[in-house]
N, C-alpha and C positions, 0 to 999 in steps of 0.2 A: 799924357794921353792924346791932348789936343794935336801936339805937334805931329805925334805919330800917325795920327787919323790922316791930317792934310798931307804929310809925305806919301800914305797910300793913295791917297786920291791922284795927287799929280803923278804918282807913276803908271795910272792907268789912263791918265790922256792920251787919245788918239793923236798921231801927229798928222794925219792924212787928212787933207780939206776935200770936203764934200763926197765922203766914204761910201756913201751908199747911191750916191748920182741920184739924188731926189732932187737937187736943184738945178732947174734947169731955165735957160732965159726964155724959151717958149715951149709949148706942147710938142712940137714936132710932128706937124700934121705933112709935112713933105721933108723928102729927104735933105733940101738945104737948111731946113730948119731942126733937125734931129741930131743930125751926126755928129759924134765927139770933134772929127776932124773940121767941123763948122763951127766949134768954140758954142757948141749948144749947152754945153754941162762945164760949167767953168768952177774951177781953173784946169780941168783935163785938158789935155791934149791927145793927138794922133800922133804916136812916132813912128807911123808906118802904116802905109794903107787907109781905108776910110772906116774904122771902126765906128758902131752904130750905139744909139742911146734908145732907151725906151723908159714910157712912163704911163700909169694909169691916166693921167690928165689928158692923154694924145687921142683924137677922136678919130683918127687913121689906122685901119687894121695894120699897116706896115710897122708903126713904132707903138702899138701900146701894150699895156702889161693888163690881163696874163697872155691873150690872143696877139701874135704878132706875125710877121712874114716868115719868120724861120723856125716856129714853133708855138709851144705852148709853156708857159712857167710864171708862176707867182714871184714877185720879190722876195729875195730871202728876208727883207726887212724894208719898210718904208714903202717908196712908191714907183720906184725906179731902177734900173741895173744899166750894163753898160752890154757891148757884145762885138766877138770879132772873130775872124777866122785865125785859127792858130795851125792848121796845117791845109795844104791844097795841091793838087797836082794838076796843071803846071803850079811850080812853088809861087803863090801869091798868099803873102801873110800880114796879118793886122796887130798892131801893138797900141795900147793906149800908156799915158804916162801923166805925171802931176809931180810940181815942186811940193816938199815936205813943208808943214808951217814951221818948223824950226828944224837945223841941221843936227843930227845925231853926234851925241858926246862920245868922245875918246874911251876904250876900255868899259862902256856900258853894254850890258846886255838888253835887247831888245826882242819881244813876243811881235813877228810878222807872220801876219795870216789874209787869207782872202777866199771868199766862194764861189766856184763855178758850177756851171750845170751844163750839159752839153746838150745842144739843139736838137729836136727831135726832126729838125727838117732836114737836115745833112745826114745824120746820124752814121757818122764815123768816128769812132774813138780813136784816141790819141794820147801819147803820154807827152812828157816836157814840158808842162804848163808849170811857168815859173815866174820870179819876180826880180828882177836886177836894180840894184841900189848904184849909184852913181854921184859923183861929184859936180856934173855938169851935166847938162842933155846929151843923150849918146849919139854920136854921129853914124853909128853901126849897130844894128840888132841882132843881126847872125854871126857868131863867132864867140860873141860876150860870153863869160860864165855868170849865170844868174846865183845869187846869194841863197834863192829857197827855188827848188824845183822839185815836181811832183813826176817821179819815174814810173809810176802804174799806168798803164792804160785805163782813161775813165770812160765807161760806156753807159753810165747811170743818165737816163735823160727827163726822169722825174723829180730827185732829189737832188740838193745842192751838196756838194763834195769840199770839204775845208780843206785848202791846202795851207801849211803852216811850218814855221821852224824859228829856232833861236837864233841871233845873230849877234856877235860883240863886236860893237862900233870900231872902226879904225878912226872915226870922226871926220865931221865933214860930210858926210854922204846926204843930201838933199833931193834927189830925184829919185823916183821910183816909175819901174817901166815893166809892165805887164805882158807876158805872151810867150810864144815858144821861140828860143835862142839856138836851137840847135837845126841842123841841116835836114833833109829826107832822110839821107842815108842813116842818121843818128836817131831817127823817130820813128817809134812803133805806131802802128794803127791796127783796127779792128773794124771792118768794113761790116756793118750790121744789118739786120733784113730790113729791107725798106729806103735803104739811102740811096737817094738820086743824084747825088753829087760827090765826087771824090774829094770831099773837104772836112773838117772838123771845125766847127763853129761853136764859140762856148759863150754863154750868159757869165758876168763878172759881178760881185756884190760885196758889198761891206768889208773893204780893203782898211786892214787896223795895223799899224804900227804903234806899240808902246813899251814903255821900261818894264822890264821885268821877265819872266819865264813863262812860256804857253802853258795852258792847262794841258794835261794828257787827256787827248780824248781819241779814242780805237773808231774811227770811221763813224759813218751814218747814224748805224744801227745803236753803238751808244747816245749820240744826239737824240734819238728816237724815244730811245729808251728813257731818257732823262725826263722826255715830254709825258710820259707815263700814259700815251694813248695806245691800247691795243685793238688792232682788227684782226678777227681769226673766223675761221679757217682762212688763209691764203696760201696757196690759190684756192677758190673756193668753184662750186657749181652752181650755186643758188644763194642759200642764205648765208650773209655775213652778220656777224657781231661785233659792235663797237664799244669799248667802254674805257672809261677813264679813272685812275686813282688818283688826279689833281684836282679835278672840280666837275662840278655837272656841265654837260655838254649842253649848248643852247643852239647851235647851227651846224648841219651837216648837209656838205654838198658835194656831189659826184658828178664826174666830168667824163666824157669819154676820151678816146685818143686823139680826136682831132678838136678838142676844147668847148664841145658843146654839153650843155648843162643837160642832166638826164634823170637828176634828183636833188631834191631839196627839201629838206623838212626843218621847222624851228619848234624845239620844245626844251624842257629843263630835265636834266634826269643824268643818272651817270651811265647807263647803259641803253642800248636799243639794238634790236635786229631789223635788218631790212633784208628784203627779196629781190635780187637781180636775176634771177632766172630766167627772164624773159629777154635780158639785154644777150646782143652778140658775143660770142667768147673774143678775149682780148685783152689788154690792159686798161685800168681806169684811175682815175685819179679823186681821192678822196680829201676834202678841204672840212677841216675840224675846227670849229670855234667854239670855247668853253667860258663859264660865265665870269672869267676875269679878262676877257679878250684876247687870250692867247690862241694862235693860231697854228695850228697844225696839218701837214701836207703829207699824205701816204700815197702809196701806190700798191693797188689791188691785181690780180689777175683771177679772172674767168672764166673757167675751162669745162 
């Protein structure tokens, strides 16, 4: 039994170093101190362009979490995340890259996954968000075929989208690169309301590669249902009710679409009703913390 337990633990070991971009050389209070291209998030590197890094420890609005130069987003976990342009016209792209802690073993099945969130600052949704495994650092990024690729256009700027897939290793793969590996002609886009730049900029967090098969997860809604936090009605005109089947709610924060805190309360209960009728119509972001310090982020619409 002990041998089986040890084997299962080992199979879940994440081979990606600094997977949530929490470890930084400095807090990134200027561009020269923040970018992945400037080796500020070791051992991650820029495989093209000048991808960025964000962290809660930064005192600069440009590089902080959750507010920063390209939008408003909490880290999926921890204190930081990366960011880069995955589509732009003219064609300027950015990729991030890292060497795994150990090379993949031949014939072994691995679960590969990472989370992305579209920046609200650019607001051009795109597909072909992918991950490429290689034996050496790739000399080119356009034209290679990523082993994991998301073909649906991502337009969600409030939630994290889980990109994942199963991969049987040839053996010896030890570098991963994340970005869009397809040309403009093969990339689909959706220009959303409020987009000011013809580009797709994605935040990236929690990159994971481990032995085994990925869990079956049907998108963000299933992830949210597992957390058992409900907000209703949504959309709403004034009153919203927040309830939890997992534990007592301890804190609720509500932000508008530019990241300003408009409501905060501390209490201990499993349900509460909030009146947002005096707020302008639009999209709001709700951050809920329960008594086990689990954090849930939700989006609501007031109409």
